[in-house]
N, C-alpha and C positions, 0 to 999 in steps of 0.2 A: 252577908254581903250578897248583892245581886250581880249576876254575870250575864254575858253574851257568849254563847257557845257555838262555834263553828265545827261542823262534822263533815269529814270526807269518808264516806262509807265504802267498804270493800273488804277484800281478804285481809288487808292491813287497813285499819280504821284510824284516820288521823283526827286529832281534835285540837282546837285552840280555844282558850278561854280568856276573855277580856273583862276587865271591870267596866263599870258604866261611864268611865272617863275615856274608854277606848284603849287602855293600856293592856298589853299582853301580860297575863299573870301565870299562865301555864300552857304547855303544848306537849304533844307526844303522839306516839303511834302504838296501837295495840293490835297484835296479830290475832286474827279470828275472834274478834270481840263479839260478845253477845250483848243483848239489851241490858242485862243486869250489870255486866262489866262497865259499860258506859255510864249507867245511872250512878254506880258507886263512885267512879272517877269524878263525875260532874258534881255530885253532892259534896265531895271533899273540899270543893272550892267555893260553893255557894248555891244560891237558888237561881236557876236560869230565868231571866226575863224574856229571852227569845232564843230559839235554836235556829241556826242558819246552815244553809247548804250553798254550794257554788254552782249547782246545776238546776235546771227546770225541765221537767217536773222533778220534785224532790224524791230521792230514793225512799222506798218503804221503810228501811232501817231508820232513817232520819225522822220521818213522820212519826214512827213508833216512839222514838226517844222524846220528841216534842209532846206527844200525847201522855207519856208517863209523867211528865212534869206539868201537864196542862198549860204548856207554854205555847205562844204563837210560833208559827213556822215562818221563817224568812227565806224566800227563794228569789233569786234574781229574775228579772223579766226575761233575760236570755242568759245562756251559759257564760260564765266569766272566762274569757280567753286566757290561755297560758301566758301570753305576753303581759297582760294586765296583772295576773297573779304574781309573776316574777317582779314586776315593777313595784308593787305594794309590799312585797314580802322580802325586801332586801336582807340578805344574810341567812335566810332560811333555805337550807339545801334539800331537806327531805320533801319530796313532792306531796305526800299526804298531809304533812303539817302545813306546807305552803298553801295547799288548796283549802284546808279548814280555816287557816288564818285569813285568807282572802275572803272567805264566806263571812266570818265573824266581823271583819272590818267593813265589809259592804253593808252588813246589817247595822253596824254602829253608825256609819255615815247616813244611812236611811233615816235614822232618828236624831242625828246630831244637832240640827238646828233647834228642835224642840227641847232636847236635853240641855242645851246651852241656856235656854230660858229659865230652867230650874236652877242652874248654877247661879243665876243672878238673885235668887231669893235669899232673904235673910233667915237662913236655916242652917243647922249644923250638917256636917257631912253625912251622918247617918240618916237624917231626915231627907236630905236631897237624894240619897241613894234609894230610899223607899218611894219617894215621889217619882223618880225616874223609872223605877220598876213598874209602878202603877200606870204611868204614861205609856210605856212600851206595851203593857198588857191591855191597852185600849181605852183608858180613862182620859177624858178631856182635861186639858190644863186648867180651864176655868173651874171645872168641878173639883179638881185637886186643890186649888186655892181655897175653896169653900170648906173642904173636909180636913184641911191641914195635912196631917200625916196619918190619919186613921186608916187602918188596913181595911180594904173593902173586897179583897178577893181571897 
């Protein structure tokens, strides 16, 4: 399964993991997490299509995690305001989880229109997941139609 990962780096590192339909599948906080800790947690849920942060510029820790997975880094054009984070993350009380969820959701919405195009294809869910992953990784939709679901990265 391919995933979108939001990370809020700090002494307490928050993470939120979405599937490529934008659904939250995991979230948590790790105190004094190192890169290996986060890589292990993320790998348990799937292969990241993109790693997201809620601030610009992205923290070094988040850049390093993206590099470990050779995943693109999504950072907002401007810092996501607390009010917006609270609005999109109804029911999430931990601020680290809230911030990482807001980052992951922002990344999902960035790609959402193009991902919906893949949902319209006559493919099974596994094939659609693979195509979405490739699209997020930078492959053009037209090229994806030509290659079917062949893995190119």
